[in-house]
C-alpha positions in Angstrom: 150.5 -39.5 12.0 149.8 -42.5 9.7 146.4 -41.8 8.0 145.0 -43.9 4.8 142.2 -42.4 3.0 140.1 -44.1 0.9 138.6 -42.5 -2.7 142.0 -40.4 -2.6 141.7 -39.3 -6.2 137.7 -38.1 -5.8 137.0 -34.2 -5.1 136.7 -34.3 -1.2 139.9 -37.5 -0.7 142.2 -34.7 -3.0 141.8 -32.0 -0.2 142.2 -34.3 2.7 145.3 -35.8 1.2 147.0 -32.5 0.5 146.0 -31.3 4.0 148.2 -34.2 5.9 150.8 -34.1 3.7 151.2 -30.3 4.1 150.9 -30.8 8.2 153.5 -33.4 7.8 152.1 -36.7 8.7 152.5 -39.8 6.8 149.9 -40.3 4.3 148.7 -43.4 1.9 145.8 -42.9 -0.6 143.8 -45.2 -2.5 141.9 -44.9 -5.7 140.8 -47.5 -8.7 140.3 -46.0 -12.0 141.5 -42.7 -11.6 145.7 -43.1 -10.7 148.0 -40.7 -10.2 151.1 -40.0 -8.4 151.5 -41.0 -5.0 148.0 -43.2 -4.8 148.1 -47.0 -4.4 145.6 -48.9 -6.9 143.4 -51.1 -4.4 140.1 -52.1 -5.4 138.5 -51.7 -1.9 135.3 -54.5 -2.2 138.0 -56.7 -2.5 138.4 -57.4 1.0 141.5 -59.5 1.0 143.3 -56.5 -0.7 142.3 -54.0 1.5 143.2 -56.0 4.6 146.5 -56.2 2.8 146.4 -52.9 2.7 145.6 -52.2 6.1 148.4 -54.4 7.2 151.4 -53.1 5.3 150.5 -49.4 6.4 149.4 -49.9 9.5 147.7 -46.8 9.8 146.2 -45.3 13.1 143.4 -43.3 11.2 141.4 -44.5 8.4 139.4 -40.8 6.6 136.5 -43.2 4.6 135.9 -40.7 1.7 135.4 -43.2 -1.1 131.8 -43.8 -1.7 128.8 -42.9 -4.5 127.3 -39.9 -3.6 124.9 -39.4 -6.6 121.8 -40.0 -5.7 120.5 -40.0 -9.3 123.2 -42.9 -10.0 121.9 -44.8 -7.1 118.6 -45.2 -7.6 119.4 -46.8 -10.6 122.1 -49.6 -9.6 121.0 -50.4 -5.4 122.9 -54.2 -5.4 126.1 -51.9 -6.5 125.3 -48.9 -4.3 124.7 -51.2 -1.6 127.9 -53.2 -2.0 130.1 -49.6 -2.0 128.2 -47.8 0.8 126.9 -50.5 3.4 129.1 -53.7 2.8 132.6 -51.8 2.8 132.1 -49.6 5.5 131.0 -52.6 7.5 134.2 -54.3 6.6 136.4 -51.1 7.2 134.9 -51.3 10.7 136.2 -54.6 11.1 139.8 -54.0 10.5 139.4 -51.1 12.5 139.5 -53.6 15.7 142.1 -55.7 14.6 144.2 -56.5 17.9 147.3 -55.9 15.6 146.5 -53.3 13.3 143.5 -51.1 15.0 142.7 -47.8 13.9 140.4 -45.1 14.6 138.2 -44.7 11.7 136.4 -41.8 9.8 133.4 -42.3 8.3 132.3 -39.8 6.0 128.6 -39.5 5.7 125.8 -36.8 4.5 123.3 -34.9 5.7 120.6 -37.0 3.3 120.2 -39.5 6.1 117.4 -36.3 7.1 114.1 -36.0 6.2 114.6 -32.1 5.5 112.5 -30.6 7.7 115.7 -29.0 9.6 114.8 -26.6 12.4 116.1 -23.1 12.0 119.5 -24.0 14.6 120.4 -27.4 12.1 119.9 -30.9 12.8 122.1 -32.0 15.9 123.9 -35.8 15.8 121.0 -36.8 18.1 118.5 -35.9 16.1 116.3 -39.0 14.3 116.8 -39.7 10.9 114.8 -40.5 7.8 116.3 -40.4 4.6 114.0 -39.9 1.4 115.6 -41.5 -0.9 117.7 -44.9 -1.9 121.5 -42.3 -1.2 120.5 -41.4 2.1 119.3 -44.5 3.2 122.8 -46.6 2.2 125.0 -43.4 4.0 122.4 -44.5 6.8 123.3 -48.1 6.9 126.9 -47.4 6.5 126.9 -45.2 9.7 124.8 -48.1 11.3 127.8 -50.3 10.7 130.3 -47.7 11.9 127.9 -47.6 15.2 127.6 -51.0 15.6 131.8 -51.3 15.7 131.8 -48.7 18.2 128.9 -49.8 20.4 129.3 -53.0 20.6 133.1 -54.2 20.0 134.9 -51.4 21.8 136.5 -50.3 18.4 137.4 -46.4 18.1 135.9 -44.1 15.3 133.2 -41.4 14.1 131.1 -40.3 11.9 131.3 -37.2 10.3 127.6 -36.1 8.4 128.7 -33.2 5.5 126.3 -31.0 3.2 126.9 -30.5 -0.5 130.8 -30.4 -1.4 132.2 -28.3 -3.7 135.6 -27.0 -4.3 138.9 -27.2 -6.3 137.9 -30.0 -9.7 139.2 -31.5 -12.1 136.3 -31.3 -13.9 133.1 -29.4 -12.7 131.0 -32.2 -13.2 133.0 -33.8 -10.1 130.6 -31.1 -7.7 126.9 -31.0 -7.5 127.3 -27.0 -7.2 130.7 -26.8 -9.4 128.9 -28.1 -12.5 126.7 -25.0 -11.8 129.0 -22.6 -13.3 128.6 -24.7 -16.7 125.0 -24.7 -16.1 125.0 -20.9 -15.7 127.6 -19.8 -18.5 125.1 -22.1 -21.1 121.9 -20.2 -19.8 124.3 -16.8 -21.0 124.7 -18.5 -24.3 121.2 -18.4 -24.9 119.8 -21.9 -23.5 116.9 -21.9 -21.7 117.7 -23.7 -18.3 115.2 -24.5 -15.1 116.7 -24.8 -12.1 115.6 -25.7 -8.2 114.7 -22.9 -6.1 113.0 -25.8 -3.5 115.5 -27.1 -1.9 118.4 -25.1 0.7 121.6 -26.3 0.1 124.4 -25.5 2.3 127.3 -25.5 0.2 130.7 -26.6 1.6 134.0 -26.5 0.7 136.1 -29.4 0.8 139.4 -27.7 1.9 137.2 -26.5 5.5 135.9 -30.4 5.3 139.9 -31.6 5.2 141.3 -29.2 7.8 138.3 -31.0 10.2 139.0 -33.8 9.5 142.7 -33.1 10.4 141.7 -31.3 13.9 139.9 -34.8 14.7 142.2 -37.2 13.7 144.8 -35.4 16.2 142.5 -35.5 18.8 141.7 -39.3 18.1 145.2 -39.9 19.1 145.6 -37.7 22.3 145.0 -40.3 25.2 143.9 -37.4 27.6 141.6 -36.0 24.8 138.1 -35.2 25.7 136.1 -38.8 23.8 134.8 -38.2 20.4 131.5 -38.4 20.1 130.2 -41.5 17.5 128.6 -38.6 15.1 129.7 -35.5 14.6 128.1 -32.4 12.0 130.0 -30.0 10.1 128.7 -27.0 7.6 129.2 -23.9 6.9 126.1 -22.2 7.7 125.1 -19.9 4.2 121.3 -21.2 2.9 121.0 -21.0 -1.1 119.0 -22.9 -3.5 120.5 -23.8 -6.6 119.3 -21.1 -8.4 120.9 -18.4 -5.9 124.3 -20.4 -7.1 123.9 -19.5 -10.2 122.5 -16.1 -9.9 125.9 -15.6 -7.5 127.6 -17.3 -10.1 126.3 -15.2 -12.8 127.2 -11.8 -10.9 130.4 -13.1 -10.1 131.6 -12.8 -14.0 133.3 -9.2 -15.3 130.8 -8.2 -16.7 128.3 -9.9 -15.4 126.7 -12.9 -17.4 122.5 -12.1 -18.3 121.4 -15.5 -17.9 117.8 -17.1 -19.1 117.0 -19.4 -16.4 113.8 -20.2 -14.1 113.3 -20.7 -10.9 111.6 -24.6 -10.2 109.3 -23.5 -6.4 107.7 -26.7 -6.8 109.1 -30.4 -4.4 110.4 -33.8 -6.4 107.8 -34.6 -9.0 106.8 -37.9 -9.1 109.1 -40.4 -10.6 112.0 -38.3 -9.7 114.6 -38.8 -6.9 113.3 -37.3 -3.5 115.5 -35.1 -2.2 114.7 -33.5 1.1 114.2 -29.6 1.7 116.2 -28.7 4.0 118.7 -30.9 6.1 120.9 -28.0 7.9 123.3 -29.0 9.9 124.3 -27.7 12.9 127.9 -28.1 14.3 127.5 -28.1 18.0 129.2 -30.8 18.6 132.1 -29.9 16.8 133.0 -26.6 18.8 132.3 -28.5 22.1 135.7 -30.1 21.0 137.4 -27.0 20.4 137.5 -27.6 16.7 137.5 -24.7 14.3 134.0 -24.6 12.5 134.4 -21.5 10.4 134.5 -21.7 6.6 135.4 -20.3 3.4 132.6 -18.0 2.1 130.5 -19.4 -0.5 131.3 -15.4 -3.0 134.8 -15.3 -2.0 135.8 -18.6 -2.5 134.2 -18.4 -6.4 135.7 -14.8 -6.8 138.5 -16.2 -6.4 138.4 -19.3 -8.1 137.0 -17.8 -11.5 140.2 -15.0 -11.1 142.6 -18.3 -11.4 140.9 -19.3 -14.4 140.6 -15.7 -16.1 144.7 -15.8 -15.3 145.3 -19.4 -16.3 144.0 -18.5 -20.0 146.0 -15.3 -20.7 
């Protein structure tokens, strides 16, 4: 399988690149600022450069990981975020239905397209969206561009919505979850910290997302396989607030860290970026396809990560 992965230098993109390579596929990854070995430097917003790359690689599948994922950043520069999160997916959708180099397009979206009032079983792909902030709005607009290509122009592809991600990072600030490790350690040193104990999150490891993406990509190339739905969800099913996660991280240290941290149980205040409370995603449609949706347990992954970190400094 020939695969093109956008944003392959990022947290998710690196995991996806590694998963496809380990499976023996012909993989090309793109990067813009953080280039490295095996990555093609390209400005994805340069339409001519992107089209040239697609014509050279001739991918059968494109996994579009590149995006502005930070809600606070989105609020500060809406025009730039719109170009990256909406205009770029629209152009990829156009390229995907080229008569000479067509490909199956997987657009990575977010649970933040919902308003945060999930039922206990979680949102299904068919549920109505209602983003509460600009980031969620732009990702939902990007989804519409992908779906328009599928529904009106016979493009092939799917939207995969995922929750907040964590995993093997180059810097902890690559992930809204990994950065909690730094905050927890600062609190253990006596720094007074406040942490959200209102919004419920479902932290999901990028390695699990990469595995799911490989499964979807493989299915997309089997002519006789079940039709892939236009929207899919993948999430682990362990609910935590960020305050909960900090407590877990403090207890996983040896010896455990005593932290000074205030739990904030109020929702967003006036002037703050409005984040939804509970965007629990159900994996039902993936499971119907026969895709394995188990994920690594949050506590178990962090136990291993901290042990490796400790071993590396000896």
